[in-house]
C-alpha positions as CSV (number, residue, x, y, z in Angstrom):
1,M,22.6,182.2,43.3
2,S,22.1,183.2,39.7
3,T,19.2,182.2,37.4
4,D,19.0,183.0,33.7
5,H,16.0,182.9,31.5
6,H,17.0,183.2,27.8
7,T,14.9,184.3,24.8
8,K,15.6,183.8,21.2
9,G,18.4,186.0,19.7
10,E,22.1,185.4,19.3
11,R,24.5,187.3,21.5
12,H,27.3,187.4,19.0
13,E,28.4,190.8,17.9
14,K,25.7,192.5,20.0
15,H,26.1,195.0,22.8
16,A,24.6,194.1,26.1
17,V,22.2,196.6,27.8
18,L,21.5,196.0,31.5
19,I,18.1,197.0,32.8
20,A,17.5,196.6,36.5
21,M,13.9,195.7,37.3
22,D,12.2,195.0,40.6
23,G,8.6,194.5,39.5
24,S,7.6,198.1,40.4
25,E,5.7,200.5,38.2
26,N,8.8,202.7,38.0
27,A,10.9,199.8,36.7
28,D,8.3,199.0,34.1
29,Y,8.3,202.6,33.0
30,A,12.1,202.5,32.6
31,F,11.9,199.4,30.4
32,Q,9.2,201.0,28.2
33,W,11.1,204.2,27.9
34,Y,14.2,202.3,26.8
35,M,12.1,200.4,24.2
36,E,10.6,203.6,22.8
37,H,13.7,205.7,22.8
38,L,17.0,203.7,22.9
39,H,16.5,200.2,21.7
40,K,18.4,199.0,18.7
41,P,18.6,195.7,16.9
42,S,22.2,195.5,17.9
43,H,21.3,195.4,21.6
44,Y,21.2,192.3,23.7
45,V,19.0,193.1,26.7
46,V,19.8,191.7,30.1
47,I,17.0,192.2,32.5
48,L,18.4,191.9,36.0
49,H,16.3,191.2,39.1
50,V,17.8,191.1,42.6
51,P,15.4,189.1,44.8
52,E,14.7,190.4,48.3
53,R,16.8,188.5,50.8
54,H,16.7,189.9,54.4
55,A,18.4,188.7,57.6
56,F,15.1,189.2,59.4
57,M,15.6,186.6,62.1
58,V,16.6,188.5,65.2
59,G,17.1,186.5,68.4
60,P,15.7,183.1,69.2
61,L,12.3,182.0,67.9
62,G,9.4,182.2,70.3
63,G,7.8,178.9,69.2
64,T,6.6,176.8,66.3
65,G,4.1,179.5,65.4
66,D,6.9,181.9,64.5
67,V,8.6,179.3,62.3
68,T,5.3,178.5,60.5
69,A,4.5,182.2,59.8
70,I,7.9,183.0,58.5
71,T,8.0,179.8,56.3
72,L,4.6,180.7,54.8
73,M,5.8,184.3,54.1
74,M,9.0,183.0,52.5
75,R,7.1,180.5,50.3
76,E,4.8,183.3,49.2
77,E,7.7,185.5,48.3
78,E,9.3,182.7,46.3
79,E,6.1,182.2,44.3
80,K,5.9,185.9,43.6
81,E,9.5,186.0,42.5
82,K,9.0,183.1,40.1
83,A,5.9,184.8,38.6
84,L,7.9,188.1,38.2
85,L,10.8,186.4,36.4
86,E,8.3,184.8,34.0
87,R,6.6,188.1,33.4
88,L,9.9,189.8,32.7
89,A,10.9,187.1,30.3
90,Q,7.6,187.6,28.5
91,K,8.4,191.2,28.1
92,L,11.4,190.3,26.0
93,K,9.4,187.7,24.0
94,D,6.5,190.2,23.3
95,G,9.0,192.8,22.1
96,G,10.9,190.3,19.9
97,I,14.0,191.2,21.8
98,G,17.1,189.0,22.0
99,G,18.2,188.8,25.6
100,K,17.7,187.1,29.0
101,V,16.4,187.6,32.5
102,K,19.0,187.2,35.2
103,S,18.2,186.7,38.9
104,V,21.1,187.2,41.3
105,A,20.7,187.5,45.1
106,G,22.7,190.1,47.0
107,R,22.9,193.8,47.8
108,P,21.0,195.3,44.8
109,G,23.5,198.2,44.1
110,E,26.5,195.9,44.3
111,V,24.9,193.2,42.2
112,I,23.9,195.6,39.4
113,V,27.4,197.0,39.2
114,T,29.0,193.5,39.2
115,V,26.6,192.0,36.6
116,A,27.1,195.1,34.4
117,D,30.8,194.4,34.4
118,E,30.3,190.7,33.8
119,E,28.0,191.3,30.9
120,K,30.2,194.1,29.5
121,A,27.2,196.3,29.4
122,L,27.1,199.2,27.0
123,F,25.0,201.1,29.5
124,V,22.8,200.5,32.6
125,I,19.2,201.6,33.1
126,C,17.6,201.9,36.5
127,G,14.1,203.1,37.5
128,S,13.9,205.6,40.4
129,R,12.2,204.0,43.4
130,G,10.7,207.3,44.6
131,K,12.3,207.9,48.0
132,G,11.7,211.2,49.7
133,T,14.4,213.9,49.8
134,L,15.6,213.3,53.3
135,R,15.9,209.5,53.0
136,R,17.6,209.8,49.6
137,T,20.1,212.4,51.0
138,F,21.1,210.6,54.1
139,L,20.7,206.9,53.2
140,G,21.3,207.0,49.5
141,S,19.5,204.7,47.1
142,I,20.2,201.8,44.7
143,S,20.3,204.1,41.7
144,D,22.6,206.5,43.5
145,Y,25.0,203.6,44.3
146,V,25.0,202.4,40.7
147,L,25.5,205.9,39.4
148,H,28.6,206.4,41.5
149,H,30.2,202.9,41.1
150,S,29.3,201.6,37.7
151,H,32.0,201.5,35.0
152,A,29.4,201.8,32.3
153,P,27.1,204.9,31.7
154,V,24.0,204.9,33.8
155,L,20.5,206.2,32.9
156,I,18.2,206.8,35.9
157,C,14.7,206.9,34.4
158,K,12.2,208.7,36.6
159,H,8.5,207.9,36.2
160,K,6.4,210.9,35.2
161,G,4.1,210.3,38.2
162,F,7.2,210.0,40.5
163,H,5.9,212.3,43.3
164,K,2.4,210.9,43.2
165,D,3.7,207.4,43.7
166,L,5.5,208.1,47.0
167,G,4.6,205.6,49.7
168,T,2.5,203.4,47.4
169,E,4.8,200.4,47.3
170,S,3.6,197.2,48.9
171,P,5.3,196.3,52.3
172,S,8.5,194.3,52.0
173,L,8.9,190.8,53.5
174,K,11.0,192.2,56.3
175,H,8.4,194.9,57.1
176,R,5.6,192.3,57.2
177,I,7.5,190.1,59.6
178,M,8.7,192.9,61.9
179,N,5.1,194.1,62.2
180,S,3.4,190.7,62.5
181,P,1.6,190.0,65.8
182,L,3.9,187.0,66.5
183,F,7.1,189.2,66.2
184,K,5.7,192.0,68.2
185,R,4.5,189.7,71.0
186,K,8.0,188.1,71.2
187,N,9.7,191.4,71.4
188,K,7.2,193.5,73.5
189,D,9.6,193.5,76.5
190,S,12.6,194.7,74.4
191,P,12.0,198.3,73.3
192,K,15.7,199.0,72.7
193,L,16.0,196.0,70.4
194,E,12.9,197.0,68.5
195,R,14.2,200.6,68.0
196,K,17.5,199.1,66.7
197,N,15.6,196.9,64.2
198,T,13.7,199.9,62.9
199,E,16.9,201.9,62.3
200,S,18.4,198.9,60.6
201,E,15.4,198.6,58.4
202,S,15.4,202.2,57.3
203,K,19.0,201.9,56.0
204,E,17.9,199.2,53.6
């Protein structure tokens, strides 16, 4: 599903610039860096957000309590996502920038590359998410994927406080569900399944 939030400013004869943003401090820094160093009146800024969509349901539900907890978590995430899109659109308005905010569900790296092609982006900007060396080396990252698959030039903007920010991100929806008392209770007799889930989570 794709959702666009447009701001004033004609697209005609302007060059699209794609900025991938996830609501993190690193992404905000990348946007600000672009504004201070690269933005031109001829640019049409496309802020792309890829909402978190996890296949977190593993095995049968243990009861109505599980359904209620997951439903509440999903509703909370949807509200946060809506607020984020509004905040990103406000960034364009405050800067007097012609452009739009685009929300597309899917695998972040693949979505960014695809949307960059669709928008005929002049270049792509990504913020670094601050993964440690081991995880970045063996599992890669969204920015690594975009860097190697994008047909447009890619700028990976690393926050100045990159190393200090490691491990400070809020838990993802999947992490919260996998570690909730309801989920642990349902899977306490299945250690192999829990270990498999953990490995799957780390790859994302």
